[in-house]
C-alpha positions in Angstrom: -14.6 30.7 -3.4 -14.7 26.9 -3.3 -14.3 25.3 0.2 -11.2 23.1 0.5 -11.6 19.8 2.2 -8.6 18.2 3.7 -8.3 14.4 4.1 -7.8 13.5 7.8 -7.3 9.8 7.2 -3.8 8.3 7.6 -4.5 5.7 4.9 -6.2 6.2 1.6 -9.4 4.1 1.3 -10.8 2.5 -1.8 -14.5 2.1 -2.6 -16.0 -1.3 -2.3 -19.3 -3.0 -1.4 -18.8 -6.0 0.9 -21.1 -7.5 3.5 -19.8 -7.4 7.0 -20.9 -9.0 10.3 -20.3 -7.0 13.5 -19.9 -8.5 16.9 -19.4 -7.0 20.4 -15.7 -7.2 21.2 -16.2 -8.2 24.9 -19.1 -10.6 24.7 -18.7 -11.9 21.1 -22.5 -11.3 20.7 -23.7 -10.5 17.2 -24.7 -6.8 16.9 -25.6 -6.2 13.3 -24.6 -6.7 9.7 -24.0 -4.1 7.2 -21.9 -3.2 4.1 -18.3 -2.0 3.9 -18.4 1.0 1.6 -14.6 1.8 1.7 -11.6 0.1 3.2 -7.9 0.6 3.8 -5.4 -1.3 5.8 -6.1 1.1 8.7 -9.9 1.1 8.8 -13.1 1.2 7.0 -16.5 2.8 6.6 -19.6 0.6 7.3 -23.2 1.4 6.6 -26.0 -0.5 8.4 -29.7 -0.2 9.0 -29.1 -0.7 12.7 -27.8 1.9 15.1 -25.3 0.7 17.8 -23.1 2.5 20.3 -20.5 5.2 19.6 -16.9 4.5 20.3 -17.5 0.8 21.0 -14.9 -1.9 20.4 -16.1 -4.4 17.9 -15.1 -7.5 16.0 -15.6 -7.7 12.3 -16.0 -10.7 9.9 -16.0 -10.2 6.2 -14.8 -11.5 2.8 -13.3 -9.1 0.4 -14.0 -9.1 -3.4 -10.7 -11.0 -4.0 -11.8 -13.9 -1.7 -9.7 -12.9 1.2 -11.5 -13.9 4.4 -11.1 -11.9 7.6 -12.5 -13.0 11.0 -12.2 -11.4 14.5 -10.7 -8.2 13.2 -10.8 -5.8 16.1 -12.0 -2.3 15.4 -13.1 0.8 17.2 -15.9 3.1 16.1 -14.4 6.5 15.9 -17.3 8.4 14.1 -20.9 7.8 13.5 -23.6 9.5 11.5 -26.9 9.0 9.7 -27.7 9.4 6.0 -31.3 9.0 4.9 -32.3 5.6 6.1 -28.9 4.2 7.1 -26.3 4.8 9.7 -22.6 5.0 8.9 -19.6 4.1 11.1 -16.0 5.1 10.6 -14.0 2.2 12.1 -10.3 2.2 13.0 -8.6 -1.2 13.1 -6.9 -2.1 16.4 -4.5 -4.9 17.1 -4.6 -6.3 13.6 -2.0 -9.0 12.8 0.8 -8.2 10.4 -0.6 -10.9 8.0 -4.0 -9.2 7.9 -2.5 -5.7 7.6 -0.5 -6.9 4.6 -3.5 -8.5 3.0 -5.6 -5.3 3.5 -2.7 -3.2 2.1 -2.4 -5.3 -1.0 -6.2 -5.3 -1.5 -6.4 -1.5 -1.2 -3.4 -0.9 -3.5 -4.9 -3.3 -6.1 -8.3 -1.8 -6.0 -6.9 1.8 -6.2 -4.9 0.8 -9.2 -8.0 -0.7 -10.9 -9.9 2.5 -10.2 -7.4 4.4 -12.2 -7.8 2.2 -15.3 
């Protein structure tokens, strides 16, 4: 019998590959860069060659494929793991402005629609 996998995310994510810079929330110090591999208006998955702390609050800076620029997006690392030579981080957005939530929502809807075509 095939195992069933249930989606635990509140928001559906869309696949993307976008460079991201990651900073410590409290000090503003650069931690690492990596790549966003999926995104929604509630969070994202990031892959990086660098390992950094679990459940840390971070700031994110990135430009989506549609040219939308995001800076100082606060996130919390809620899950980490390692695959081959990279680390992955599930990041939940925290205290995101309404404007940024709307831009992320439109991006995820547009990308999900283009995946269906």
